[in-house]
C-alpha positions, 0 to 999 in steps of 0.5 A: 500500500503506497502511502507517499504524497502524490507530489512525491510519487510523480516527481522524478527527483525522488526515487523512493516511495513509502509503502505499508506491506499488506498480508492476507494473514489476520493479526490483532493489535493496534498496528495491524489494521484490517482491510476489507476486500473490494474498492481498495483492490484487495480480493480478500480481507487483509491486514496492513502491517503499519509497523513495517512501513518502509521505502522502496524504489518507485520502479518496483511499482508496476500497477495500481490495484485500487485505492483506500478510502479517506477514512482508512487512510486517516486511521493509518496516518493516525498510527504513523504520526503517534 
């Protein structure tokens, strides 16, 4: 799940983007956010593993699968800035 600002994502100057890994394995805890299948592009219920935020090279991104809702993004941002 890409979390970087769109201006950073589209800039040639910045080669990296921030991502949160997503897994199909369920987990409990404040840093494991459940994601429903559907509009986000997920084909099954999944978990965003917020405590494993990392930067990757933009060239590794090949395709956009979906988009999280503003509410889901707000919850993730809350945990990242705490």
